[in-house]
Backbone as XML, in Angstrom:
<?xml version="1.0"?>
<chain id="A" units="angstrom">
  <residue number="1" name="UNK">
    <atom name="N" x="3.403" y="10.935" z="-2.794"/>
    <atom name="CA" x="2.349" y="10.405" z="-1.956"/>
    <atom name="C" x="2.503" y="8.879" z="-1.921"/>
  </residue>
  <residue number="2" name="UNK">
    <atom name="N" x="2.513" y="8.321" z="-0.721"/>
    <atom name="CA" x="2.668" y="6.872" z="-0.605"/>
    <atom name="C" x="1.303" y="6.188" z="-0.570"/>
  </residue>
  <residue number="3" name="UNK">
    <atom name="N" x="1.322" y="4.931" z="-0.862"/>
    <atom name="CA" x="0.117" y="4.117" z="-0.889"/>
    <atom name="C" x="-0.080" y="3.523" z="0.498"/>
  </residue>
  <residue number="4" name="UNK">
    <atom name="N" x="-1.098" y="3.962" z="1.242"/>
    <atom name="CA" x="-1.341" y="3.522" z="2.611"/>
    <atom name="C" x="-2.264" y="2.303" z="2.603"/>
  </residue>
  <residue number="5" name="UNK">
    <atom name="N" x="-1.664" y="1.138" z="2.398"/>
    <atom name="CA" x="-2.449" y="-0.091" z="2.269"/>
    <atom name="C" x="-3.144" y="-0.476" z="3.561"/>
  </residue>
  <residue number="6" name="UNK">
    <atom name="N" x="-2.535" y="-0.192" z="4.700"/>
    <atom name="CA" x="-3.184" y="-0.536" z="5.963"/>
    <atom name="C" x="-4.486" y="0.241" z="6.132"/>
  </residue>
  <residue number="7" name="UNK">
    <atom name="N" x="-4.501" y="1.482" z="5.697"/>
    <atom name="CA" x="-5.737" y="2.270" z="5.756"/>
    <atom name="C" x="-6.745" y="1.767" z="4.727"/>
  </residue>
  <residue number="8" name="UNK">
    <atom name="N" x="-6.271" y="1.467" z="3.531"/>
    <atom name="CA" x="-7.159" y="0.976" z="2.473"/>
    <atom name="C" x="-7.834" y="-0.325" z="2.895"/>
  </residue>
  <residue number="9" name="UNK">
    <atom name="N" x="-7.074" y="-1.227" z="3.507"/>
    <atom name="CA" x="-7.608" y="-2.527" z="3.911"/>
    <atom name="C" x="-8.193" y="-2.502" z="5.314"/>
  </residue>
  <residue number="10" name="UNK">
    <atom name="N" x="-8.233" y="-1.340" z="5.923"/>
    <atom name="CA" x="-8.853" y="-1.137" z="7.241"/>
    <atom name="C" x="-8.419" y="-2.189" z="8.260"/>
  </residue>
  <residue number="11" name="UNK">
    <atom name="N" x="-7.128" y="-2.437" z="8.312"/>
    <atom name="CA" x="-6.610" y="-3.376" z="9.301"/>
    <atom name="C" x="-6.698" y="-4.833" z="8.896"/>
  </residue>
  <residue number="12" name="UNK">
    <atom name="N" x="-7.297" y="-5.132" z="7.749"/>
    <atom name="CA" x="-7.394" y="-6.510" z="7.256"/>
    <atom name="C" x="-6.091" y="-6.948" z="6.599"/>
  </residue>
  <residue number="13" name="UNK">
    <atom name="N" x="-6.076" y="-8.167" z="6.135"/>
    <atom name="CA" x="-4.892" y="-8.728" z="5.487"/>
    <atom name="C" x="-4.613" y="-8.016" z="4.167"/>
  </residue>
  <residue number="14" name="UNK">
    <atom name="N" x="-3.385" y="-7.547" z="4.005"/>
    <atom name="CA" x="-2.950" y="-6.915" z="2.763"/>
    <atom name="C" x="-2.120" y="-7.942" z="1.999"/>
  </residue>
  <residue number="15" name="UNK">
    <atom name="N" x="-2.509" y="-8.290" z="0.764"/>
    <atom name="CA" x="-1.719" y="-9.240" z="-0.027"/>
    <atom name="C" x="-0.269" y="-8.781" z="-0.154"/>
  </residue>
  <residue number="16" name="UNK">
    <atom name="N" x="0.644" y="-9.725" z="-0.048"/>
    <atom name="CA" x="2.076" y="-9.413" z="-0.080"/>
    <atom name="C" x="2.491" y="-8.704" z="-1.362"/>
  </residue>
  <residue number="17" name="UNK">
    <atom name="N" x="1.897" y="-9.077" z="-2.500"/>
    <atom name="CA" x="2.286" y="-8.401" z="-3.734"/>
    <atom name="C" x="1.930" y="-6.914" z="-3.667"/>
  </residue>
  <residue number="18" name="UNK">
    <atom name="N" x="0.803" y="-6.582" z="-3.067"/>
    <atom name="CA" x="0.443" y="-5.171" z="-2.950"/>
    <atom name="C" x="1.429" y="-4.429" z="-2.051"/>
  </residue>
  <residue number="19" name="UNK">
    <atom name="N" x="1.912" y="-5.099" z="-1.002"/>
    <atom name="CA" x="2.948" y="-4.477" z="-0.163"/>
    <atom name="C" x="4.232" y="-4.261" z="-0.987"/>
  </residue>
  <residue number="20" name="UNK">
    <atom name="N" x="4.571" y="-5.247" z="-1.802"/>
    <atom name="CA" x="5.749" y="-5.109" z="-2.667"/>
    <atom name="C" x="5.542" y="-3.963" z="-3.654"/>
  </residue>
  <residue number="21" name="UNK">
    <atom name="N" x="4.331" y="-3.830" z="-4.178"/>
    <atom name="CA" x="4.008" y="-2.752" z="-5.111"/>
    <atom name="C" x="4.151" y="-1.388" z="-4.435"/>
  </residue>
  <residue number="22" name="UNK">
    <atom name="N" x="3.681" y="-1.284" z="-3.200"/>
    <atom name="CA" x="3.783" y="-0.019" z="-2.470"/>
    <atom name="C" x="5.244" y="0.343" z="-2.221"/>
  </residue>
  <residue number="23" name="UNK">
    <atom name="N" x="6.088" y="-0.655" z="-1.979"/>
    <atom name="CA" x="7.501" y="-0.414" z="-1.692"/>
    <atom name="C" x="8.304" y="-0.112" z="-2.956"/>
  </residue>
  <residue number="24" name="UNK">
    <atom name="N" x="8.023" y="-0.839" z="-4.039"/>
    <atom name="CA" x="8.790" y="-0.677" z="-5.286"/>
    <atom name="C" x="7.902" y="-1.072" z="-6.462"/>
  </residue>
  <residue number="25" name="UNK">
    <atom name="N" x="7.084" y="-0.144" z="-6.946"/>
    <atom name="CA" x="6.126" y="-0.457" z="-8.013"/>
    <atom name="C" x="6.764" y="-1.056" z="-9.262"/>
  </residue>
  <residue number="26" name="UNK">
    <atom name="N" x="7.901" y="-0.520" z="-9.696"/>
    <atom name="CA" x="8.531" y="-1.021" z="-10.917"/>
    <atom name="C" x="8.931" y="-2.489" z="-10.773"/>
  </residue>
  <residue number="27" name="UNK">
    <atom name="N" x="9.568" y="-2.807" z="-9.670"/>
    <atom name="CA" x="10.005" y="-4.189" z="-9.440"/>
    <atom name="C" x="8.803" y="-5.127" z="-9.296"/>
  </residue>
  <residue number="28" name="UNK">
    <atom name="N" x="7.771" y="-4.669" z="-8.592"/>
    <atom name="CA" x="6.584" y="-5.506" z="-8.398"/>
    <atom name="C" x="5.910" y="-5.816" z="-9.734"/>
  </residue>
  <residue number="29" name="UNK">
    <atom name="N" x="5.782" y="-4.811" z="-10.601"/>
    <atom name="CA" x="5.196" y="-5.049" z="-11.918"/>
    <atom name="C" x="6.102" y="-5.909" z="-12.775"/>
  </residue>
  <residue number="30" name="UNK">
    <atom name="N" x="7.410" y="-5.697" z="-12.649"/>
    <atom name="CA" x="8.381" y="-6.499" z="-13.392"/>
    <atom name="C" x="8.250" y="-7.984" z="-13.042"/>
  </residue>
  <residue number="31" name="UNK">
    <atom name="N" x="7.873" y="-8.283" z="-11.809"/>
    <atom name="CA" x="7.654" y="-9.667" z="-11.393"/>
    <atom name="C" x="6.254" y="-10.169" z="-11.745"/>
  </residue>
  <residue number="32" name="UNK">
    <atom name="N" x="5.252" y="-9.312" z="-11.592"/>
    <atom name="CA" x="3.863" y="-9.749" z="-11.793"/>
    <atom name="C" x="3.516" y="-9.995" z="-13.257"/>
  </residue>
  <residue number="33" name="UNK">
    <atom name="N" x="3.798" y="-9.035" z="-14.106"/>
    <atom name="CA" x="3.296" y="-9.112" z="-15.479"/>
    <atom name="C" x="3.819" y="-10.308" z="-16.272"/>
  </residue>
  <residue number="34" name="UNK">
    <atom name="N" x="5.071" y="-10.709" z="-16.131"/>
    <atom name="CA" x="5.506" y="-11.918" z="-16.839"/>
    <atom name="C" x="5.224" y="-13.208" z="-16.050"/>
  </residue>
  <residue number="35" name="UNK">
    <atom name="N" x="4.531" y="-13.085" z="-14.908"/>
    <atom name="CA" x="4.136" y="-14.280" z="-14.163"/>
    <atom name="C" x="5.177" y="-14.813" z="-13.199"/>
  </residue>
  <residue number="36" name="UNK">
    <atom name="N" x="6.130" y="-13.977" z="-12.762"/>
    <atom name="CA" x="7.173" y="-14.441" z="-11.851"/>
    <atom name="C" x="6.890" y="-14.109" z="-10.391"/>
  </residue>
  <residue number="37" name="UNK">
    <atom name="N" x="5.875" y="-13.336" z="-10.105"/>
    <atom name="CA" x="5.600" y="-12.921" z="-8.731"/>
    <atom name="C" x="5.051" y="-14.081" z="-7.914"/>
  </residue>
  <residue number="38" name="UNK">
    <atom name="N" x="5.484" y="-14.164" z="-6.668"/>
    <atom name="CA" x="4.942" y="-15.155" z="-5.739"/>
    <atom name="C" x="3.648" y="-14.579" z="-5.180"/>
  </residue>
  <residue number="39" name="UNK">
    <atom name="N" x="2.533" y="-15.127" z="-5.617"/>
    <atom name="CA" x="1.225" y="-14.610" z="-5.218"/>
    <atom name="C" x="0.541" y="-15.484" z="-4.176"/>
  </residue>
  <residue number="40" name="UNK">
    <atom name="N" x="1.235" y="-16.528" z="-3.733"/>
    <atom name="CA" x="0.641" y="-17.411" z="-2.732"/>
    <atom name="C" x="-0.668" y="-17.988" z="-3.219"/>
  </residue>
  <residue number="41" name="UNK">
    <atom name="N" x="-1.669" y="-17.928" z="-2.371"/>
    <atom name="CA" x="-2.976" y="-18.501" z="-2.730"/>
    <atom name="C" x="-3.706" y="-17.685" z="-3.796"/>
  </residue>
  <residue number="42" name="UNK">
    <atom name="N" x="-3.176" y="-16.533" z="-4.151"/>
    <atom name="CA" x="-3.808" y="-15.700" z="-5.174"/>
    <atom name="C" x="-3.306" y="-15.994" z="-6.586"/>
  </residue>
  <residue number="43" name="UNK">
    <atom name="N" x="-2.462" y="-17.011" z="-6.725"/>
    <atom name="CA" x="-1.913" y="-17.342" z="-8.032"/>
    <atom name="C" x="-3.039" y="-17.611" z="-9.028"/>
  </residue>
  <residue number="44" name="UNK">
    <atom name="N" x="-2.929" y="-16.974" z="-10.175"/>
    <atom name="CA" x="-3.932" y="-17.104" z="-11.239"/>
    <atom name="C" x="-3.219" y="-17.410" z="-12.552"/>
  </residue>
  <residue number="45" name="UNK">
    <atom name="N" x="-3.988" y="-17.885" z="-13.524"/>
    <atom name="CA" x="-3.409" y="-18.203" z="-14.833"/>
    <atom name="C" x="-2.857" y="-16.950" z="-15.494"/>
  </residue>
  <residue number="46" name="UNK">
    <atom name="N" x="-3.559" y="-15.852" z="-15.376"/>
    <atom name="CA" x="-3.142" y="-14.594" z="-15.986"/>
    <atom name="C" x="-2.986" y="-13.541" z="-14.893"/>
  </residue>
  <residue number="47" name="UNK">
    <atom name="N" x="-1.756" y="-13.200" z="-14.536"/>
    <atom name="CA" x="-1.548" y="-12.202" z="-13.483"/>
    <atom name="C" x="-2.236" y="-10.867" z="-13.760"/>
  </residue>
  <residue number="48" name="UNK">
    <atom name="N" x="-2.402" y="-10.522" z="-15.016"/>
    <atom name="CA" x="-3.079" y="-9.274" z="-15.351"/>
    <atom name="C" x="-4.519" y="-9.299" z="-14.837"/>
  </residue>
  <residue number="49" name="UNK">
    <atom name="N" x="-5.160" y="-10.478" z="-14.830"/>
    <atom name="CA" x="-6.515" y="-10.576" z="-14.303"/>
    <atom name="C" x="-6.554" y="-10.189" z="-12.828"/>
  </residue>
  <residue number="50" name="UNK">
    <atom name="N" x="-5.559" y="-10.631" z="-12.070"/>
    <atom name="CA" x="-5.489" y="-10.282" z="-10.657"/>
    <atom name="C" x="-5.295" y="-8.775" z="-10.501"/>
  </residue>
  <residue number="51" name="UNK">
    <atom name="N" x="-4.427" y="-8.203" z="-11.294"/>
    <atom name="CA" x="-4.187" y="-6.767" z="-11.244"/>
    <atom name="C" x="-5.465" y="-5.996" z="-11.575"/>
  </residue>
  <residue number="52" name="UNK">
    <atom name="N" x="-6.192" y="-6.440" z="-12.576"/>
    <atom name="CA" x="-7.453" y="-5.779" z="-12.931"/>
    <atom name="C" x="-8.493" y="-5.935" z="-11.825"/>
  </residue>
  <residue number="53" name="UNK">
    <atom name="N" x="-8.522" y="-7.090" z="-11.177"/>
    <atom name="CA" x="-9.453" y="-7.280" z="-10.057"/>
    <atom name="C" x="-9.129" y="-6.329" z="-8.912"/>
  </residue>
  <residue number="54" name="UNK">
    <atom name="N" x="-7.822" y="-6.170" z="-8.601"/>
    <atom name="CA" x="-7.439" y="-5.225" z="-7.558"/>
    <atom name="C" x="-7.812" y="-3.808" z="-7.969"/>
  </residue>
  <residue number="55" name="UNK">
    <atom name="N" x="-7.634" y="-3.484" z="-9.219"/>
    <atom name="CA" x="-7.977" y="-2.148" z="-9.703"/>
    <atom name="C" x="-9.473" y="-1.891" z="-9.536"/>
  </residue>
  <residue number="56" name="UNK">
    <atom name="N" x="-10.277" y="-2.876" z="-9.885"/>
    <atom name="CA" x="-11.734" y="-2.729" z="-9.731"/>
    <atom name="C" x="-12.127" y="-2.630" z="-8.254"/>
  </residue>
  <residue number="57" name="UNK">
    <atom name="N" x="-11.525" y="-3.456" z="-7.424"/>
    <atom name="CA" x="-11.890" y="-3.509" z="-6.006"/>
    <atom name="C" x="-11.387" y="-2.291" z="-5.232"/>
  </residue>
  <residue number="58" name="UNK">
    <atom name="N" x="-10.158" y="-1.869" z="-5.518"/>
    <atom name="CA" x="-9.567" y="-0.775" z="-4.745"/>
    <atom name="C" x="-9.853" y="0.584" z="-5.352"/>
  </residue>
  <residue number="59" name="UNK">
    <atom name="N" x="-9.962" y="0.608" z="-6.683"/>
    <atom name="CA" x="-10.277" y="1.852" z="-7.379"/>
    <atom name="C" x="-9.516" y="3.044" z="-6.845"/>
  </residue>
  <residue number="60" name="UNK">
    <atom name="N" x="-10.241" y="4.020" z="-6.411"/>
    <atom name="CA" x="-9.640" y="5.270" z="-5.947"/>
    <atom name="C" x="-9.277" y="5.253" z="-4.468"/>
  </residue>
  <residue number="61" name="UNK">
    <atom name="N" x="-9.518" y="4.132" z="-3.761"/>
    <atom name="CA" x="-9.154" y="4.074" z="-2.345"/>
    <atom name="C" x="-7.670" y="4.358" z="-2.189"/>
  </residue>
  <residue number="62" name="UNK">
    <atom name="N" x="-7.355" y="5.389" z="-1.470"/>
    <atom name="CA" x="-5.964" y="5.718" z="-1.194"/>
    <atom name="C" x="-5.151" y="6.061" z="-2.421"/>
  </residue>
  <residue number="63" name="UNK">
    <atom name="N" x="-5.811" y="6.385" z="-3.520"/>
    <atom name="CA" x="-5.087" y="6.756" z="-4.731"/>
    <atom name="C" x="-4.487" y="5.577" z="-5.483"/>
  </residue>
  <residue number="64" name="UNK">
    <atom name="N" x="-5.008" y="4.367" z="-5.264"/>
    <atom name="CA" x="-4.441" y="3.182" z="-5.917"/>
    <atom name="C" x="-4.413" y="3.326" z="-7.433"/>
  </residue>
  <residue number="65" name="UNK">
    <atom name="N" x="-5.486" y="3.841" z="-8.019"/>
    <atom name="CA" x="-5.539" y="3.990" z="-9.478"/>
    <atom name="C" x="-4.401" y="4.881" z="-9.979"/>
  </residue>
  <residue number="66" name="UNK">
    <atom name="N" x="-4.167" y="5.991" z="-9.305"/>
    <atom name="CA" x="-3.093" y="6.895" z="-9.716"/>
    <atom name="C" x="-1.726" y="6.234" z="-9.564"/>
  </residue>
  <residue number="67" name="UNK">
    <atom name="N" x="-1.518" y="5.524" z="-8.447"/>
    <atom name="CA" x="-0.247" y="4.833" z="-8.248"/>
    <atom name="C" x="-0.011" y="3.792" z="-9.340"/>
  </residue>
  <residue number="68" name="UNK">
    <atom name="N" x="-1.044" y="3.028" z="-9.641"/>
    <atom name="CA" x="-0.922" y="1.998" z="-10.666"/>
    <atom name="C" x="-0.678" y="2.616" z="-12.040"/>
  </residue>
  <residue number="69" name="UNK">
    <atom name="N" x="-1.377" y="3.684" z="-12.338"/>
    <atom name="CA" x="-1.205" y="4.362" z="-13.625"/>
    <atom name="C" x="0.235" y="4.832" z="-13.810"/>
  </residue>
  <residue number="70" name="UNK">
    <atom name="N" x="0.784" y="5.491" z="-12.800"/>
    <atom name="CA" x="2.170" y="5.967" z="-12.885"/>
    <atom name="C" x="3.149" y="4.801" z="-12.984"/>
  </residue>
  <residue number="71" name="UNK">
    <atom name="N" x="2.903" y="3.762" z="-12.202"/>
    <atom name="CA" x="3.807" y="2.613" z="-12.209"/>
    <atom name="C" x="3.776" y="1.899" z="-13.557"/>
  </residue>
  <residue number="72" name="UNK">
    <atom name="N" x="2.601" y="1.717" z="-14.123"/>
    <atom name="CA" x="2.503" y="1.062" z="-15.435"/>
    <atom name="C" x="3.170" y="1.900" z="-16.514"/>
  </residue>
  <residue number="73" name="UNK">
    <atom name="N" x="2.990" y="3.214" z="-16.468"/>
    <atom name="CA" x="3.635" y="4.075" z="-17.460"/>
    <atom name="C" x="5.155" y="3.949" z="-17.349"/>
  </residue>
  <residue number="74" name="UNK">
    <atom name="N" x="5.663" y="3.941" z="-16.143"/>
    <atom name="CA" x="7.102" y="3.789" z="-15.940"/>
    <atom name="C" x="7.586" y="2.411" z="-16.394"/>
  </residue>
  <residue number="75" name="UNK">
    <atom name="N" x="6.819" y="1.379" z="-16.066"/>
    <atom name="CA" x="7.193" y="0.013" z="-16.441"/>
    <atom name="C" x="7.234" y="-0.137" z="-17.970"/>
  </residue>
  <residue number="76" name="UNK">
    <atom name="N" x="6.245" y="0.431" z="-18.634"/>
    <atom name="CA" x="6.200" y="0.366" z="-20.096"/>
    <atom name="C" x="7.405" y="1.087" z="-20.692"/>
  </residue>
  <residue number="77" name="UNK">
    <atom name="N" x="7.705" y="2.231" z="-20.138"/>
    <atom name="CA" x="8.836" y="3.007" z="-20.652"/>
    <atom name="C" x="10.168" y="2.266" z="-20.492"/>
  </residue>
  <residue number="78" name="UNK">
    <atom name="N" x="10.361" y="1.617" z="-19.368"/>
    <atom name="CA" x="11.624" y="0.925" z="-19.129"/>
    <atom name="C" x="11.679" y="-0.460" z="-19.752"/>
  </residue>
  <residue number="79" name="UNK">
    <atom name="N" x="10.533" y="-1.055" z="-20.015"/>
    <atom name="CA" x="10.503" y="-2.394" z="-20.581"/>
    <atom name="C" x="10.478" y="-2.336" z="-22.083"/>
  </residue>
</chain>
């Protein structure tokens, strides 16, 4: 099942990192968690805070929680 960000954001602006996550979750997390991801105006001191904010805001919309859960489990296993 793919992550339909355009439906989740109802035609609004989708942050580029979320698009990268939808395309390749492992690579996106590999860039975000150590602070290497280009977040544009969303740059924060702790990238995990941004990820948690997206998790709270998007929650179950379009299965984001499930996608993130699987991606984090895979990232932990490979890292």
